N, C-alpha and C positions, 0 to 999 in steps of 0.2 A: 483631415478629421470632419465627420459631419457634423454640423451645427447642433448645440443643444441648448437646455437653457442655462441660467445662472447657476442653479443649485448642483446641476448636473455637471457643468464643467468646474465648478469649484472642486467637487467630488475629484473629478480626474487628476486636476491640477494637484492636489493632495496625494493622491495615489502614487504618481509620477513621480512628486519629490521624496515621498518617503522609498519609494524603488530604488531613485538615485542614489540617495544614502546609504542604502542596506546595502546598494553594489560597492561604494565606496568603503564602507566599513568591512565587509568581507575582503576587499583586494587588501585593505591594512593587515587584517587577521593573517591572509595565507601569504602575505608577503613576508610578514615576522616569523612563521613557522618554518619554513616555508612549505607551501602545499601547491606544489607546480599545476597539476590539473586544475584543481578551484582557482587559483591566481589565473591562468591563462584563461579560463571560462567568464570570470566576472570582470575582469580587463576588457575582453573583448565586448562582452554586454553593454558594460556601461558605456562604451565609444558607440555601439550599435543604437543605445536609447536615445544618448546627446547625439546623434547624426538623425535620428527619425525624428525628433521634435524640432531639431534647426531648421528641417527642410518642410515639414507637416504643418507643426503648429507651433512656431516659437515664442508665441504668446503666453504657453504654458511654464516655461522658463524663465519669464520676465521676474519674477520673484525672485530668484534665485540672483538676477542681477542688482537688485534692489541692496541685495547684502554684501553686494562686492565677490559674491560667488559665480562670477559670469563664466563663459565659455573658456576665457585663456585660463582662468585660475584652476577650472576643474578637469581641463586636460595636461594644464601641467602637473596637479597633482597625479594624475594616473600615471602619466611617464614616469615621474619621481618614485610613485611605488613599484611601478615595474624595474625601475633600476635598483631599489631596495630588494626586491627578490632575487635579482640577476647577482647581488653581492653576497646572498645569505646561499646561494645553490651551488653546492659541492661539485667542483670539475669545472669552472668556470673561473678563469684567471682574469681577477680585478684588473691589473696593468696590462697585459696583454690583450683582452676581451673587452673587459666593460670599461675602462678609461676611454679608449676610442670612440667607442659607442657613446659615451656621455658627452664628449667632447663635438662629437659629430649631432648630435641632439640639438645640443645648446646652439650650435652654427643654425640648425632648422629653425628656431625658436629667434634668433637675431634676423635670419631672412625674412622670417613672417613680419616682423616690427619693420624693418626696412620696407617691404613691399605695402605694408600699411601708410607707412611715410611718404612713398611715391603715389599710392591712391589718393592720398589727401592734396597732394599736390595736384593730380590730374583733376578731381572736382573743381577744386578752386579753380583752376586755367578754364575749366567747362561752366563755371557758372557765370553766364553773362549777367550785365546791371541790369537788362531789359529781357522779357520774354515775350513773344509775338506768334501770332497766329494769323494765318490768309494772308501773309506777306513774303514775298520773295526775299529772304535773308541770306542768300547763298554767297552774296559778298563777303560776310562775316568767315568765310571758311569753316563753316559749320561740318563737323564729319559724325558717323556713327561712333556711339558710345563703347568703351571696353567693356570686357565681360563683366557681368554684375559681381561674380564670385571672386573676382581680381578688385575691384575697384569699391564696391559697397557692402561686401558681406563678408567682413574679417572673420566672423565665428565660423562661418560656412568654409570658407578658404582653410581655417586653421585645421579644423575637424577632417577637412577630406584631403591635406596633406599629411594628417598625424595617422591615415588608414596604413599607407605602407611601412612607416616608421613602426607603428606599434605592431600591425602583421610580423616584422621582423624581428623585433626584441621578443615577443611572446614565442616567436619559432627557435629563437636560441634558447629561452626559459626550458622549453620542450625537450630540444635536442641537443643542450649544452654545446653548440655549435656556434661560436660567434659569428660565423660566415653569412648567415642569414640575417642577424641583425645589421651587417653591415650593407648588405643588400638593400634592405627596406630603409634603413636610414639613408643610404645613398640615394635610393630612388625618390625620398620625400626633400632631399637637398636638390636635386636636379630638376624637381618640380616647381620648388620654390624658386629659383635662380631664373628659371625660364619663363616664369609666370611673372616676377619681377623685371625683368628685360621687356617682356613683352608688354607689360603695362608701360611702362616707361618711353616706347615710341609714342605715347600719345603726348609727350612731354615735346617731342619734337618739332620743329618749325612746319611742319607739312601738315600735322593734324593738331597743331595749337589754335585756338579762336583768336580774334583778335584782343587788344586789350581794351580796358574799359573807355578809354578817352577816343579810341578809334570807333568803337563801339558807338558812342554816342553821337561821334561826327556822320557815321553812316545814318543814323536815325535822322540828324537833321536836313541830312541830304533826301532822305525817304519822305518826310514830312513837307519839303519843298517842292518835291515831285509830285506829291498824293494831292497835296494842298486841301486838307480835311476841313469843314466848317460845322460839324457839330457831332458830339460826340456823347455816348454814354459812359458814365463814371459809376463804377459801383466796386464795392469793398464790401466782406463780410466772411461769415463762417463756413463751414463745408456744407452745412444743409441750408443754407439761405440762396443757393443760385437761382433757384425759383425765381427769385425777384426780378431778377435781368433776365432772363430767360423770357418772360412772359411779353417783355418788349422787342425780342428780336426782329420780328415779323414788322412790326411798326418801323422802326429804327431804319431797317432795310429799305423800305420803301419812301422815305423822306428824299425831299428834294436837296441836291448838295451831294457831298462825297461825306457818308457817316464813319465813324470810329468809336472804337468800345477800348475804355481805359480801366484797367485792372489793377489793383495794388497787391493781391497775395498772387505767390506764384501758383498755388494748387490751382485756384480759380479759373487758370487759362482753360483746364480741361473741362472744368465745370459747366463752362459754356456751351450752350447746342451747337448743334450744327448751323453755321451760318457763312456768307461770303462776306460779310464786313471785317475790315481787319481789326486784329485784337492786339492792343500793346499794353503789358504789365510792368508797370512800376515798382518796384518793391520798396526802393528808397525815395524818400521824398524828393531829394536833390536831383536824381536823374528826372524825375517828373516835370521839373522847371523847363524842359526843352521845348513843352507846347505852349509856354507864355510868346514865344517869338514865331511862331506858326501861324497858319492862316486858319487855327481853329478859333471859332467867334462864340461857342456856347455849349454847355454842356448839361446832359438830363441826368437828373439823379433819383432812380428808382428808390433808393432806402437812405437811411441817416446812417451813419457810421462815424466810429471815431477819427477815422482817417479823412471824413470827409472836410474839417476844417483846414487840411493842408493843401486841398484844390483851391479853396475858395478865396486863397491868398493870391491866386493869380489875376492880377487886376485887369488884363486883356480879354478875361472871358466872363460871360454872363451865363449865369447857372438858373434852373428849374427844377423845381422839385416834382416830379411825377408820381412819386409813390408806389406802391405794387399793389394798392388794392384799395378800396374805400370803405368804410363802415360808419356805425357810429360809436366804435369806441374810441376811446380817449386818444388812443395813438394814431386815430388817423387826424389829430389836432396837436402836433407834437410841436411844442414852442421853437424846437429848432429850427422848425420851417421858416421862421422870420430871417434866417440866415441866406436865404438864398433871393436872387433878384426877383424871380415870380416864383408862385406858386399853382400849379395846372394841376385843376380840378376835372370831373367827369359834367356835373350840371350845377344848377343853383342849390342843391342841398347842403352840398360842401363848402357853400361860400358861406351859407347861413351858418354852417357847423362851426368855421372859423370865427365869424362874429360874435356867437355865443360862447364860444371856449375863451375868448379875450387872451390870446396866448401872444398877442403883439404881431401878428399877420396883418396887414392893411388890406384893405377891400380892393384898393387900387392896383395891387400885387397880385391879385388870383385872377387866372384865365380860365374859363370854360373851355374844355376841348373833346369833350366826351371820352370814351374808351374805344380806341381803335380796334384792339384786339379782339372784340367781340364779335366781330362781322362773320366769324364762322358759326355763331349760336344762331340755330333756326327758330322763327317765330311760332306761335301757338297755331295749331292746326285744327283744333276742334277736341273734343273727349277720346277717350281711348276707344277703340275701333274692334279689337282682338279680345281674346278672353281674359288678357291679363291688363293690369294697371298698373304700371311700372313706377315705382317710388324711391328716388335716391334720397338716402340719408347721406349727408356730408356735414359731419359736424366739425366744428374748429378744433384748434387744440387749448390746452388750459392757461395758454401766457405764463409771463413772469412774475406778475403781481399777485396770484393766488385767488383772482377772485370768482367765487364758486359761478358767475354769472358769465363768465369766457365761454366754458364747453358744457354742454348738455351730456356728454358722455359719462360720468361720473355719477349724477343725480338722477339725469331723464332717459340714457340712452338704450338701458336695458329693458325699460318700459316700453318706450316709444316701437323697438325692433319686437319686441313681444307682440304687440298690439297690431302690428302689421303681418307678423308672421301669421298671427291668428286668421286673417282673412285669407281664404284658399283661392281668392282671385287675385290677389297682389304678388308680384313679383320684385323682389327687394334689391336694390344696388346699393352695398353700402361701400361708402370711400371715405374714409376717416382722414383726417390732417397727418402728413409724415411727422412731424413732430409730436403726434399723441402720447404722452407719458414720460416725453423727455423732461420736463418737471416735477409732475405730479405721479408718483407712481400709482396714485388709485384709478388714472386715467387708464395707465396701460394696462392695468388687471381688467378694469371694465371693459375695455376695447377688445381684451381677448376671451372674456366672458360671451359678449356681442359675438366675434366670430364662432366660438364654439356653439351656439343658440341658430346661427343661420346655417353653420356644418348639418347637426341635426335636423334642422327643418327640411333641407335638402333630401337627405335618407329618407325622409317618410314622404315624400313626393314621387312620381314616376310619371313615364310618358315617352312619346318619341323622342329621341337624339337625332342630330344630323348625322349623316354618315360620314365614313372616315376621309371621304373628300374633301370637307369644310375644315377638317384638322391639318389635311394637307396643304391646300390652299391658305389657312393662316401660317402655316409654317414657312410658306414659299413667301407669303408676303412680309412675314417677320424678317427672314432672311436677307429679303430686299432693301427693308428698310434700315434694317441694322447695318448693311454695307454703306448706304448712302449716311448715315448717321452719326457713324463712329468710323474711328481710324486705327487701324492695326497697328501696333508697337510692337516690338520685340519686348519679352523680356527685362532684357537691359538696357532699354531707350533710356534714356535721360532726358533733361530738357532740350539741351542742343541737339538732339537727334529728333525731338519731337518736332522742333521748330524748321527743321530740314524737311520733313516728312511733310508738315501742315505748311507748306508753301503758298503761291498764290493760288486761288481757287479759279474754276472756269467760269463761274458767274451763271452756272445754271443750276445749282444745288440746291438753292432752296427751294425754286420753282419743281424740282423732282421730289425733295422730300415731301412737300406739299401734296402732290399727287400720289405719293408713295403712302403717306399717313392717311388720306381719305380709303384708299383702296383696303390698309391694314384695319382700319376702324369696320368698315364694311364685312371684312373677312373673321373680325373677332367676333362681333354680334353673332354673326350666321353660325358661327360654330359652337353657340350655345343651346340648347332649347329654351323656348321661349316661359316655360314653367320653374326654370332653375333661377334661384337666388346668386347672387353673385359677390363676392367679396373681392374690392379691387385695392391693391395696395399698391402695386407698382407704378411706376411713372406713366405707361400706355395702360389702358385708354385715360386721356389729359380727361379733366373736369369738364371741359365744354363737350367732349363727343359725349359725356354721360348726361348731359342736359339734354341733348339732342335726342338721346335714347328714353329720356324719363318721363312721365306726365305729371309729377307732382315731385316738389324739393322737400325735404325737411331739413332745417338747418340750424345755424345759432345766428347770432349777432356779430356778422362777419361779411368781407367784401364777396362771397360765396352770393349772398342773397342779392346784392347790387348787380350781380353780373346776370344772375337768373332773371330779374326783371326786364333785360333786352328781351326776352322769349316773351313774355306777358303769361306766362303758364303759372297756375296758383300754385302756392307755398305756403308753410309753415315754419314758425320760428318757438323753438322749447325756450320756455323763460324759467330759467334756475337761478333769477338773481335774487328771488326773496321780494321783489315787488309786485304790486297787484296788478292786475292786468292793464288797467289804466294807466298807472303809473309807467309800467312796461312801454305800452304804446307811445307815451307821451317822451319818455326818456329815450326811445330809440325810433326815430322816424322811419326807419326802413320797415318796420314792423307793421306799420299803419295800413296797408294792403294784405296783409297776408294774416292768417290763423294763428294765434298763440295758444301752445300747448303747454299743459300743466307738467311738473317734474313724474306726475302718474300718466302723464300721456291721456288725459281726459280729452275727449274732442276727435281722436283720430276715427272712429267710424261715421261719424259727420263730416269730416273732410273730406274721407274717401268719396261719400255719397255725392259731394259737392264737385269732385273730380269727374265724377261719372255722368254726372247730371248737371249739365252747365248753369242751366235755371235754377237751380239751388246756390250758385256759387254767387256770395254775396259784394266780391271783391273784383268782378271783371273791369269795372270802371275804374276803380281805385286804381287797379295796376297800372292801366294805360296812364293815368296822371301821375302817378308815382313814378315810373319809368322816364318818364321826361323830367320830372324834378331831381331825379339820381343822375341820370343820363346825359341829359341835354336832348334837343331834338334832333329828329332822324335826319332832318336835312338843313343845311349841307351834311352830308357824311362826316363820322369822327374824323379820318383819317384827313379830310380836307381842312378841317377846324384845326387840328393838331399840326398839319404843315403850315397853315399860315401863322399860328402862333410861332414856330421855328423859324418864319421867314422875320417876324416882326422882332425876335429877340435878336437875330443875327444885326437886322438895322440898327438896333439901338446900341449892339455891342461895335458897329460902325461909326454911327454917332460919337460914343463917348471916345473912342481912339481919334477920331478927328478932332476932337476938342481937345484932348491931350496934348495932341501935335501943335495945334494952334497955340498953345500955351508954353509949352516947351521948346518948340520949334524940333528939331530932329533928335533928341534925346531918346525918344519911344522909339526901336528899332521896327521897320515896317515888317509886316508878315511877309516870311520867307516864301517865294514863290508868288506873290502877289502880281508882281510885275507882267507874270507870264500871262495871267489870266485877261483875256480880252472880254471888257463889258459887253459887248455884242454876244460873244460866245455864252456868257452865262445866263444871259435873259433868253436866248434860244433853248439853251440846255434846261432852264428852269421851267418854262413853257411848256416843252415836251415832257418833262417830269411830272408835272402839274397835270397834263392830259391823261396821262397812264394813270396816275393814281387816282383821278376821277374814273375812269374806265373801269379799274380795278376795285374799288370803292363801290 
């Protein structure tokens, strides 16, 4: 069913429920009268309607499940009413024809519940204590999942089995011949019995996975063989994966052997394509396998409730790297003092923690820059074409309801209106993906802004790229999709995905980087220069939009800090209620940009300064602020980040040595450490460092 707005969807849901209750009412009346033609029609229609929504949009029937009128109750009621109708139809013998049909129908339901019990057992045996990606786990006897309709869709299974049974019973009602009912119910019995038996084969030794103890023993062996040194730890909700994904390229280029540690099962598939091994520990007890491994340190891109659990492992050092820096209070969370070190981009963040007085000591702060900003191209002068490309990238409203968090509500429409009024502007609008998730006003304003942009595009005209541009984009999209996604069967479960997502070939990330660059070129080439763009998909990413834009308008967020690596002009909307002077003093990232009022005053002058750099009063300030926020350009950020990793790993080694000297042999040595020759490690680190320097 095509997607619709909340009001439309609610209307469809109400209409569906009314239709279903009307059919049940008609079935009750026609079964008691009896009226055979109408009984047959409404019974078949009720089953068909249930089947349709079970497969096309089961969410519409969720309300019935909440009041315990779920699919099992509905189908049982339909079958009971058909049997009541048969009982009242003249010509059908209750004892010789209806009684056997009733017993056989009860047997169908018994087999359905038996199949459900087997399905529960199968799912339990296929739910492993860990989930992996990019690791060859074939030793765990991984197998393909059983058909989803048998293992995970009891409602679909019941309705599918009910089709022949209901058809046979209705044929008996129409012809008064019990043979048709026997054939239909018999077919349902055969299907249920066969399905249960087939599903039960997944409980046999050949298809059954290893036990939890065996899986954890295998993991200990893999950790001893792989010998990880640095891991990125992440836990979060369904929309927070971007916080970890932004660090994947950095993690893959570090010296040593990186690892990604997750806590939620669903997050395994939320992590973007990477060659780095991924392990998910849903239970804290299994995660302590890392304690006796060679793992020395963990990187934390976000604070989460489950972070405290991994901080309990004494053999591992922890560094908080955050998922972006801004002047907001969230960038100085007091929880940061729980980590051994806090890694920041530049001196501004160090000062921010000192002013916040949240307990993070200056000696524990390490400036590493922002290594993932390497793809951002530097300023190359004013726009040379017909159009000035402006990127409006507001942040979301946040959890605290502060009106200064996002400009969408108070200033967004005014900013966009002023930009659209300039015929020489091409607008790129890229709102935060969580816009409207907390404050409905932000969501409504976001929709109005998109409507304004669509309307403005309708008033523009000009030459468009030929069909070859769209064909090239489609080809590049297909290529990138093939590299970044994994095709799973509809019935695939965790175990089957682990089987498919085994050991990578090691070239995937390089191929993805090349394919992404080609896709971005094809994407921008597929649109005319005069057309405004609304960008809400994951592609193109924010950095690709940076490279396309001449000017950024945003809010107080990490977007501004990242943009400054290009040293291009920018503006920040002030919806905090503070004066401009107080706003600049409160948020240092604003100091090298233009401040816009909620009414978007100053947009015209801002555009003028972009087109004529001699009128730009902030050129030198941006260069100075860039160093303040992101640190020096030399040595490159990736090298500084890598050095910080090595230093913290050495601290972990020193601590382990001190503990062993105090307690003797009570602290077990890391598994696999004996196999590592110091000479080999030194050679490998030097080679990796050289390669990283060239890459950076």
